[in-house]
TIFI-994142 format. One record per residue (C-alpha): x, y, z; residue in three letters. Coordinates in nm, 3 decimals. Layout:
<rs>
R, X, Y, Z, ALA
...
</rs>
This chain:
<rs>
R, 8.679, 8.822, 7.675, MET
R, 8.607, 8.451, 7.738, SER
R, 8.308, 8.429, 7.500, ASN
R, 8.476, 8.619, 7.216, TRP
R, 8.334, 8.561, 6.866, ARG
R, 8.474, 8.662, 6.527, ASN
R, 8.263, 8.763, 6.232, GLY
R, 8.093, 9.041, 6.040, LYS
R, 7.818, 9.244, 6.208, VAL
R, 7.493, 9.301, 6.019, ASP
R, 7.426, 9.648, 6.157, ARG
R, 7.082, 9.661, 5.990, THR
R, 6.961, 9.415, 6.254, LEU
R, 7.040, 9.662, 6.533, LEU
R, 6.846, 9.966, 6.648, GLY
R, 6.985, 10.318, 6.590, PRO
R, 7.126, 10.343, 6.944, ALA
R, 7.297, 10.002, 6.929, ALA
R, 7.466, 10.084, 6.599, ARG
R, 7.677, 10.348, 6.771, TYR
R, 7.852, 10.068, 6.964, PHE
R, 7.864, 9.815, 6.681, ALA
R, 8.177, 9.743, 6.475, PRO
R, 8.151, 9.624, 6.117, VAL
R, 8.359, 9.318, 6.202, GLU
R, 8.530, 9.146, 6.497, ALA
R, 8.870, 8.976, 6.498, PHE
R, 9.079, 8.800, 6.760, THR
R, 9.384, 9.016, 6.685, ARG
R, 9.501, 9.297, 6.460, LEU
R, 9.710, 9.069, 6.241, THR
R, 9.401, 8.865, 6.144, ASP
R, 9.258, 9.164, 5.955, ILE
R, 9.293, 9.139, 5.577, SER
R, 9.458, 9.447, 5.431, LEU
R, 9.351, 9.339, 5.084, GLU
R, 8.987, 9.339, 5.191, GLU
R, 9.023, 9.682, 5.352, LEU
R, 9.161, 9.819, 5.027, LYS
R, 8.884, 9.658, 4.825, GLN
R, 8.632, 9.829, 5.056, ASN
R, 8.781, 10.168, 4.975, GLY
R, 8.975, 10.217, 5.298, LYS
R, 9.290, 10.427, 5.270, ARG
R, 9.348, 10.551, 5.627, LEU
R, 9.393, 10.306, 5.917, ILE
R, 9.345, 10.450, 6.267, LEU
R, 9.486, 10.241, 6.551, LEU
R, 9.433, 10.221, 6.925, ASP
R, 9.741, 10.148, 7.137, VAL
R, 9.688, 9.945, 7.456, ASP
R, 9.565, 9.589, 7.402, HIS
R, 9.551, 9.652, 7.025, THR
R, 9.920, 9.707, 6.938, LEU
R, 10.083, 9.634, 7.275, VAL
R, 9.975, 9.516, 7.620, PRO
R, 9.898, 9.793, 7.870, TRP
R, 10.210, 9.990, 7.973, LYS
R, 10.429, 9.769, 7.751, ALA
R, 10.647, 9.878, 7.459, GLU
R, 10.700, 9.538, 7.299, GLU
R, 10.458, 9.489, 7.012, PHE
R, 10.242, 9.180, 6.985, ALA
R, 10.371, 8.914, 6.747, ILE
R, 10.327, 9.013, 6.384, GLY
R, 10.219, 9.374, 6.449, VAL
R, 10.529, 9.548, 6.303, PRO
R, 10.514, 9.325, 5.995, GLU
R, 10.141, 9.396, 5.950, TRP
R, 10.204, 9.770, 5.972, VAL
R, 10.493, 9.746, 5.724, THR
R, 10.277, 9.557, 5.478, GLN
R, 10.002, 9.818, 5.514, ALA
R, 10.247, 10.098, 5.433, LYS
R, 10.379, 9.906, 5.132, GLU
R, 10.023, 9.871, 5.003, MET
R, 9.979, 10.249, 5.017, GLY
R, 9.776, 10.280, 5.337, PHE
R, 9.819, 10.582, 5.563, GLU
R, 9.828, 10.490, 5.932, LEU
R, 9.783, 10.691, 6.249, CYS
R, 9.770, 10.603, 6.619, ILE
R, 9.495, 10.770, 6.823, LEU
R, 9.551, 10.779, 7.197, SER
R, 9.444, 10.966, 7.510, ASN
R, 9.744, 10.835, 7.704, THR
R, 9.883, 11.029, 7.997, ARG
R, 10.232, 10.921, 7.888, HIS
R, 10.308, 11.101, 7.560, PRO
R, 10.676, 11.000, 7.568, GLU
R, 10.580, 10.631, 7.548, ARG
R, 10.334, 10.707, 7.269, LEU
R, 10.604, 10.883, 7.069, MET
R, 10.843, 10.591, 7.114, ARG
R, 10.580, 10.346, 6.986, LEU
R, 10.496, 10.577, 6.697, SER
R, 10.861, 10.612, 6.601, LYS
R, 10.920, 10.236, 6.627, ALA
R, 10.640, 10.169, 6.379, LEU
R, 10.723, 10.470, 6.162, GLY
R, 10.369, 10.607, 6.163, ILE
R, 10.197, 10.922, 6.288, GLU
R, 10.032, 10.954, 6.629, ALA
R, 9.770, 11.194, 6.761, LEU
R, 9.700, 11.249, 7.129, ARG
R, 9.394, 11.437, 7.248, GLY
R, 9.069, 11.433, 7.444, ARG
R, 8.924, 11.113, 7.580, PHE
R, 8.764, 10.884, 7.327, LYS
R, 8.476, 10.863, 7.237, PRO
R, 8.523, 11.236, 7.170, SER
R, 8.515, 11.304, 6.795, ARG
R, 8.805, 11.550, 6.817, LYS
R, 9.092, 11.308, 6.751, MET
R, 8.906, 11.132, 6.471, TYR
R, 8.827, 11.461, 6.297, LEU
R, 9.187, 11.575, 6.344, ALA
R, 9.313, 11.256, 6.179, ALA
R, 9.077, 11.298, 5.882, LEU
R, 9.190, 11.658, 5.842, SER
R, 9.559, 11.572, 5.876, LYS
R, 9.547, 11.310, 5.601, PHE
R, 9.281, 11.480, 5.388, GLY
R, 9.046, 11.182, 5.399, ARG
R, 8.669, 11.140, 5.414, LYS
R, 8.513, 10.929, 5.694, PRO
R, 8.424, 10.651, 5.452, GLU
R, 8.792, 10.620, 5.352, GLU
R, 8.903, 10.551, 5.710, ALA
R, 8.878, 10.251, 5.941, ILE
R, 8.931, 10.248, 6.319, MET
R, 9.076, 9.940, 6.487, ILE
R, 9.059, 9.905, 6.865, GLY
R, 8.967, 9.679, 7.156, ASP
R, 8.709, 9.894, 7.339, GLN
R, 8.347, 9.943, 7.234, MET
R, 8.292, 10.232, 7.475, MET
R, 8.582, 10.438, 7.336, THR
R, 8.733, 10.318, 7.007, ASP
R, 8.416, 10.188, 6.839, ILE
R, 8.175, 10.449, 6.975, LEU
R, 8.410, 10.738, 6.891, GLY
R, 8.456, 10.616, 6.535, ALA
R, 8.086, 10.562, 6.475, ASN
R, 8.007, 10.909, 6.610, ARG
R, 8.239, 11.047, 6.343, THR
R, 8.097, 10.839, 6.058, GLY
R, 8.403, 10.610, 6.047, ILE
R, 8.359, 10.233, 6.034, GLU
R, 8.534, 10.038, 6.309, ALA
R, 8.682, 9.694, 6.360, ILE
R, 8.676, 9.545, 6.710, TRP
R, 8.969, 9.329, 6.822, VAL
R, 8.983, 9.112, 7.132, CYS
R, 9.168, 9.256, 7.432, LYS
R, 9.514, 9.113, 7.482, MET
R, 9.595, 8.913, 7.794, ASP
R, 9.722, 9.109, 8.092, GLY
R, 9.619, 9.387, 8.334, PRO
R, 9.464, 9.717, 8.235, GLU
R, 9.382, 10.062, 8.373, PHE
R, 9.131, 10.051, 8.663, ALA
R, 8.890, 10.289, 8.491, GLY
R, 8.883, 10.065, 8.184, THR
R, 8.742, 9.781, 8.394, LYS
R, 8.421, 9.980, 8.443, ILE
R, 8.393, 10.015, 8.066, ASN
R, 8.446, 9.641, 8.030, ARG
R, 8.152, 9.564, 8.261, ALA
R, 7.924, 9.777, 8.044, ILE
R, 8.088, 9.645, 7.726, GLU
R, 7.998, 9.286, 7.813, ARG
R, 7.630, 9.382, 7.821, ARG
R, 7.651, 9.565, 7.490, ILE
R, 7.852, 9.284, 7.329, ALA
R, 7.572, 9.038, 7.407, ALA
R, 7.338, 9.250, 7.195, VAL
R, 7.589, 9.314, 6.915, VAL
R, 7.658, 8.941, 6.891, TYR
R, 7.291, 8.894, 6.803, ASN
R, 7.367, 9.073, 6.476, ALA
R, 7.700, 8.900, 6.417, LEU
R, 7.728, 8.660, 6.125, VAL
R, 7.992, 8.394, 6.186, SER
R, 8.052, 8.131, 5.917, ASP
R, 7.729, 8.234, 5.748, GLY
R, 7.510, 8.188, 6.056, GLU
R, 7.328, 8.477, 6.215, GLN
R, 7.332, 8.517, 6.591, GLY
R, 7.049, 8.465, 6.836, ALA
R, 6.735, 8.683, 6.846, PRO
R, 6.784, 9.033, 6.978, LYS
R, 6.756, 9.092, 7.351, SER
R, 6.634, 9.393, 7.543, LYS
R, 6.958, 9.435, 7.735, THR
R, 7.106, 9.717, 7.528, LEU
R, 6.774, 9.903, 7.512, GLN
R, 6.748, 9.881, 7.890, GLN
R, 7.110, 9.988, 7.932, LEU
R, 7.065, 10.295, 7.710, ILE
R, 6.748, 10.396, 7.894, ARG
R, 6.919, 10.335, 8.228, PHE
R, 7.206, 10.561, 8.124, VAL
R, 6.960, 10.836, 8.024, VAL
R, 6.777, 10.809, 8.356, VAL
R, 7.109, 10.794, 8.538, GLY
R, 7.227, 11.105, 8.356, GLY
R, 6.917, 11.295, 8.460, LEU
R, 6.951, 11.170, 8.818, SER
R, 7.318, 11.268, 8.817, PHE
R, 7.226, 11.622, 8.709, ILE
R, 6.977, 11.638, 8.995, ILE
R, 7.228, 11.486, 9.239, ASP
R, 7.532, 11.693, 9.140, ALA
R, 7.328, 12.010, 9.089, GLY
R, 7.158, 11.986, 9.428, LEU
R, 7.487, 11.899, 9.599, THR
R, 7.660, 12.197, 9.440, THR
R, 7.368, 12.421, 9.537, LEU
R, 7.373, 12.303, 9.898, LEU
R, 7.752, 12.305, 9.932, MET
R, 7.833, 12.633, 9.761, ASN
R, 7.537, 12.856, 9.680, TYR
R, 7.306, 12.841, 9.980, ILE
R, 7.447, 13.068, 10.249, HIS
R, 7.394, 13.098, 10.621, VAL
R, 7.491, 13.456, 10.692, GLY
R, 7.795, 13.525, 10.477, ASP
R, 7.919, 13.162, 10.474, GLN
R, 7.818, 12.873, 10.243, PRO
R, 7.595, 12.615, 10.410, LEU
R, 7.863, 12.349, 10.357, GLY
R, 8.116, 12.541, 10.564, HIS
R, 7.868, 12.628, 10.840, VAL
R, 7.729, 12.275, 10.873, LEU
R, 8.073, 12.118, 10.846, GLY
R, 8.214, 12.344, 11.117, HIS
R, 7.926, 12.253, 11.348, SER
R, 7.970, 11.881, 11.281, LEU
R, 8.344, 11.889, 11.345, ARG
R, 8.292, 12.068, 11.676, GLU
R, 8.002, 11.855, 11.798, SER
R, 8.133, 11.513, 11.689, ALA
R, 8.507, 11.535, 11.615, PRO
R, 8.549, 11.160, 11.664, PHE
R, 8.308, 11.091, 11.376, ILE
R, 8.430, 11.362, 11.139, PHE
R, 8.800, 11.326, 11.215, GLN
R, 8.859, 11.236, 10.848, PHE
R, 8.770, 11.593, 10.745, ALA
R, 9.058, 11.835, 10.717, THR
R, 8.829, 12.124, 10.627, LYS
R, 8.478, 12.225, 10.733, ASP
R, 8.316, 12.162, 10.394, ASP
R, 8.466, 11.809, 10.385, SER
R, 8.268, 11.721, 10.698, ALA
R, 7.946, 11.845, 10.537, ALA
R, 8.006, 11.656, 10.213, ALA
R, 7.862, 11.317, 10.324, PRO
R, 7.554, 11.481, 10.477, ILE
R, 7.463, 11.719, 10.196, LEU
R, 7.587, 11.484, 9.923, GLY
R, 7.383, 11.200, 10.072, GLY
R, 7.072, 11.417, 10.091, LEU
R, 7.106, 11.507, 9.724, ALA
R, 7.152, 11.139, 9.633, SER
R, 6.828, 11.042, 9.808, PHE
R, 6.636, 11.310, 9.618, VAL
R, 6.781, 11.186, 9.287, ALA
R, 6.697, 10.830, 9.392, MET
R, 6.323, 10.899, 9.384, PHE
R, 6.350, 11.027, 9.027, ASN
R, 6.542, 10.712, 8.934, SER
R, 6.277, 10.480, 9.080, PHE
R, 5.989, 10.643, 8.892, ILE
R, 6.160, 10.658, 8.551, LEU
R, 6.328, 10.315, 8.571, ASN
R, 6.003, 10.151, 8.678, ARG
R, 5.792, 10.318, 8.408, MET
R, 6.041, 10.341, 8.121, TRP
R, 6.370, 10.151, 8.156, THR
R, 6.240, 9.814, 8.278, PHE
R, 5.867, 9.870, 8.194, GLU
R, 5.767, 9.712, 8.524, ALA
R, 5.441, 9.902, 8.581, THR
R, 5.228, 9.590, 8.534, GLU
R, 5.357, 9.433, 8.851, SER
R, 5.080, 9.359, 9.102, SER
R, 5.314, 9.408, 9.395, ASN
R, 5.445, 9.764, 9.377, VAL
R, 5.537, 9.752, 9.745, LYS
R, 5.778, 9.466, 9.682, LYS
R, 5.931, 9.660, 9.393, GLN
R, 5.979, 9.964, 9.615, VAL
R, 6.147, 9.757, 9.887, ILE
R, 6.375, 9.585, 9.636, ARG
R, 6.457, 9.909, 9.459, PHE
R, 6.542, 10.096, 9.776, TYR
R, 6.748, 9.803, 9.907, SER
R, 6.964, 9.831, 9.595, VAL
R, 6.953, 10.210, 9.580, ALA
R, 7.024, 10.275, 9.949, ILE
R, 7.335, 10.059, 9.936, PHE
R, 7.429, 10.240, 9.615, GLY
R, 7.366, 10.576, 9.782, ALA
R, 7.586, 10.481, 10.076, LEU
R, 7.856, 10.367, 9.836, LEU
R, 7.810, 10.688, 9.636, ASN
R, 7.839, 10.899, 9.951, THR
R, 8.151, 10.710, 10.066, LEU
R, 8.327, 10.744, 9.731, ILE
R, 8.221, 11.110, 9.696, PHE
R, 8.345, 11.194, 10.045, SER
R, 8.680, 11.022, 9.995, VAL
R, 8.749, 11.194, 9.664, PHE
R, 8.622, 11.529, 9.791, TYR
R, 8.867, 11.507, 10.081, SER
R, 9.174, 11.412, 9.876, VAL
R, 9.140, 11.598, 9.544, LEU
R, 9.363, 11.909, 9.534, PRO
R, 9.102, 12.127, 9.361, LEU
R, 8.873, 12.415, 9.443, GLY
R, 8.543, 12.337, 9.615, SER
R, 8.319, 12.373, 9.307, LYS
R, 8.541, 12.169, 9.075, HIS
R, 8.606, 11.885, 9.315, LYS
R, 8.235, 11.865, 9.402, THR
R, 8.146, 11.788, 9.040, LEU
R, 8.446, 11.562, 8.974, LEU
R, 8.392, 11.364, 9.295, SER
R, 8.024, 11.317, 9.211, LYS
R, 8.113, 11.204, 8.859, ALA
R, 8.357, 10.937, 8.981, VAL
R, 8.112, 10.811, 9.242, ALA
R, 7.823, 10.805, 8.994, ALA
R, 8.020, 10.604, 8.735, ALA
R, 8.117, 10.332, 8.982, ILE
R, 7.776, 10.308, 9.147, VAL
R, 7.596, 10.303, 8.808, ALA
R, 7.722, 9.950, 8.741, VAL
R, 7.592, 9.828, 9.078, TRP
R, 7.255, 9.999, 9.033, ASN
R, 7.193, 9.867, 8.681, PHE
R, 7.266, 9.505, 8.770, LEU
R, 7.078, 9.527, 9.101, GLY
R, 6.768, 9.688, 8.952, GLN
R, 6.761, 9.466, 8.642, ARG
R, 6.812, 9.135, 8.821, HIS
R, 6.655, 9.209, 9.159, PHE
R, 6.432, 9.514, 9.192, ALA
R, 6.247, 9.473, 8.860, PHE
R, 6.341, 9.115, 8.783, ARG
R, 5.989, 9.004, 8.694, GLU
R, 6.001, 9.220, 8.383, HIS
R, 6.367, 9.212, 8.287, SER
R, 6.450, 8.849, 8.232, LYS
</rs>
């Protein structure tokens, strides 16, 4: 992160929602963290992320000083454990063995499951543990949800998993708010902004819209029947016969219906998003030109809906799953990617008069 800042975070300056994403302290690298200070603060169990905390992504060569730092921690009586949701357990075991510490692999962070498993394994209370990782949306949030304090370290140089890049885009917005409560060299950060509050509200509205979108799509694709066949199959069959040159991408009837029925559901969810984001997320109801807001909103949202439909259709066509499961998974992937576009577009364009 180009604007990285080290320092302690005064979490009392943040709202309840923001505290879930806030570490107690930020460091450039793992080896900058004082083990003596951790021990003085009552920490006995150190939980560690893997990629960009111990090693670069996909690598197995530890960053300079990491093995020595881990050795010193063990000599001082700390218990250490790696927490990872990696899809490559063999690599995780090799890293664990190289450092001579335990490793737990489980559900995606920020799930509490791995954190609770680590506490149980070592017989420690949350206040005796500290989580160290490079991602707010997984490492820090997961720890805070479990009552464990967390230290945030700067991402190492190098590439990373494509899905992580979406988290990074959101993380940059949250970091701007957390930095307002960061004390570096005795100086408190700038006054708090509304960005995180808007982001949290946007996520809530987006979640509700996603439920409407995915639920209506599933209903139309699988549960509404024409005769003894689901509407998705009937419509898709008709489309493939009437316009094969347009729907040549579809290998099955329901794949042809996916962009039509999925797009219809997205437009219904879009109306819900406009109302709630205007009234609640960006508090833009005082605008004297509602028409201009509507035009701006739908310009952003229609492009987002088209992008959503495209991504949904592609994933629905290629995922080797049953119809119901791939409907929900395809919608989830599309919604996550489009959410970033929609938030930035609505905040800086559609409702810009009230979100500066």
